C-alpha positions in Angstrom: 75.9 -120.0 77.2 75.2 -122.7 74.5 73.0 -122.7 71.5 69.4 -123.0 72.7 68.0 -123.4 69.2 66.6 -126.7 68.0 67.0 -128.2 64.5 64.8 -130.6 62.6 64.6 -132.5 59.3 61.4 -133.5 57.6 61.0 -135.7 54.5 59.2 -133.5 52.0 56.9 -135.4 49.6 55.6 -132.5 47.7 58.0 -129.6 47.9 58.8 -127.0 45.3 61.8 -129.0 44.2 59.9 -132.3 44.3 60.7 -135.0 46.8 63.5 -134.1 49.2 63.9 -132.8 52.7 63.1 -129.6 54.6 65.4 -128.5 57.4 64.3 -126.0 60.1 66.0 -124.0 62.8 63.7 -123.0 65.7 64.4 -120.6 68.5 62.5 -119.4 71.6 60.7 -116.2 70.9 57.8 -114.7 73.0 57.2 -117.9 74.9 57.0 -120.0 71.7 59.5 -121.8 69.4 59.5 -120.0 66.0 61.4 -120.8 62.8 64.5 -118.7 62.1 65.8 -120.5 59.0 64.5 -123.0 56.6 66.0 -125.0 53.7 64.3 -127.2 51.1 66.8 -129.6 49.6 66.6 -132.1 46.8 70.1 -133.5 46.2 72.2 -130.4 45.4 69.3 -128.1 44.6 68.3 -125.8 47.4 65.7 -123.2 48.3 66.3 -121.2 51.5 64.4 -118.7 53.6 67.0 -116.0 53.4 67.5 -115.2 49.7 65.0 -113.7 47.2 66.4 -115.9 44.4 66.0 -119.1 46.4 63.1 -118.0 48.6 61.3 -121.1 50.1 59.6 -118.9 52.6 59.8 -119.4 56.3 57.6 -121.8 58.3 54.9 -119.7 59.9 54.0 -122.4 62.5 55.4 -122.7 65.9 57.3 -125.8 66.8 54.4 -127.2 68.8 52.1 -127.0 65.7 54.8 -128.3 63.4 55.3 -131.4 65.5 51.7 -132.3 65.1 51.4 -131.5 61.4 54.7 -132.8 60.0 56.7 -135.7 61.2 60.2 -134.2 61.9 63.3 -135.8 63.4 65.5 -133.6 65.5 69.0 -133.2 64.2 72.2 -131.6 65.4 73.2 -128.0 64.8 76.2 -129.2 62.9 74.0 -131.3 60.5 71.8 -128.2 59.9 74.8 -125.9 59.4 76.3 -128.3 56.9 73.2 -128.2 54.7 72.9 -124.4 55.2 76.5 -123.9 54.1 76.0 -126.1 51.0 72.8 -124.2 50.2 74.6 -120.8 50.3 77.8 -121.9 48.6 76.5 -120.8 45.1 76.0 -117.2 46.3 79.4 -116.7 48.0 80.9 -114.8 45.1 77.9 -112.5 44.6 77.7 -111.9 48.3 81.3 -110.7 48.5 80.7 -108.6 45.3 77.5 -107.0 46.9 79.4 -106.0 50.0 82.3 -104.6 48.0 79.9 -102.4 45.9 77.6 -101.5 48.8 79.8 -100.6 51.7 78.5 -99.6 55.1 76.9 -96.1 54.7 75.4 -96.8 51.3 71.8 -95.5 50.8 69.3 -98.0 49.5 65.6 -97.8 48.9 63.9 -100.9 50.3 60.5 -102.5 50.1 59.5 -103.8 53.6 57.8 -107.1 52.8 57.3 -108.9 56.0 58.0 -109.5 59.7 60.5 -112.2 60.5 61.6 -113.0 64.1 64.9 -111.3 63.3 63.2 -108.0 62.2 61.5 -106.6 59.1 62.6 -108.3 55.8 63.1 -105.9 53.0 63.7 -106.3 49.3 66.6 -104.3 48.0 68.2 -103.9 44.6 70.4 -107.1 44.9 70.1 -110.8 45.0 70.0 -110.5 48.8 67.5 -109.2 51.4 67.9 -106.3 53.8 66.8 -106.4 57.4 65.3 -103.5 59.3 64.9 -103.1 63.1 61.4 -104.2 64.0 60.8 -101.6 66.7 62.0 -98.7 64.7 60.1 -99.7 61.5 56.9 -100.5 63.4 56.9 -97.3 65.4 57.2 -95.2 62.2 55.3 -97.1 59.5 53.3 -99.9 61.2 52.8 -102.9 58.9 55.1 -104.0 56.0 54.2 -102.9 52.5 56.1 -99.6 52.4 59.0 -98.4 50.3 61.4 -96.6 52.5 64.9 -95.0 52.3 67.5 -96.9 54.3 71.3 -96.9 54.9 73.5 -100.0 55.2 74.8 -100.2 58.8 76.3 -103.7 58.6 76.1 -107.2 57.2 74.8 -110.5 58.6 77.1 -113.2 57.3 75.0 -116.1 58.6 71.9 -115.0 56.8 73.6 -113.0 54.0 71.5 -109.9 54.7 72.3 -106.2 54.6 71.5 -104.7 58.0 69.6 -101.5 57.3 68.6 -98.4 59.3 65.8 -96.1 58.3 66.9 -92.7 57.2 65.6 -90.0 59.5 63.7 -88.2 56.7 62.4 -91.4 55.1 58.8 -91.2 54.0 56.9 -94.3 53.3 55.3 -95.0 49.9 52.9 -97.9 49.6 54.4 -100.8 47.7 52.0 -101.9 45.0 52.0 -105.0 42.7 52.9 -102.8 39.7 55.7 -101.0 41.5 59.2 -102.0 40.2 61.8 -103.4 42.5 64.0 -100.9 44.3 66.6 -99.2 42.1 
């Protein structure tokens, strides 16, 4: 079974970094093509959709809508992965350090901040995001915006995310603008 995802490049006239390029990875999800990863690049400066310190956000449009709004050229998976790898290179050492100091089983408070196609994105006390299971989170807490107690159950190397499970006794506290980051 091959990679069914599709990859695109868009010339960005007014990006956060200025003039450069946006790269997108789209995958089929609920009968539509949705963005999984995104990179904004201006030379060797990058913003990505997977790291809080580089957060460019993630395109909220389906591929059908994006095609009509932004002129994009389809590119190969290899071309996309090359830019992705260059964008993440600067975080390699801190990623390995994070995993060494937060092994599987580590308890972490997390702020659930949004739904991604991969699950519930969560801010944790690190330069990386955590990812919670969508069905489990949604069945217990509903929408994002809650501070919950989690445990690291694995790591996603492609996204550099800590994979998180909700603790059985986790109670949700609303996340407010004046609430500090998880500690």
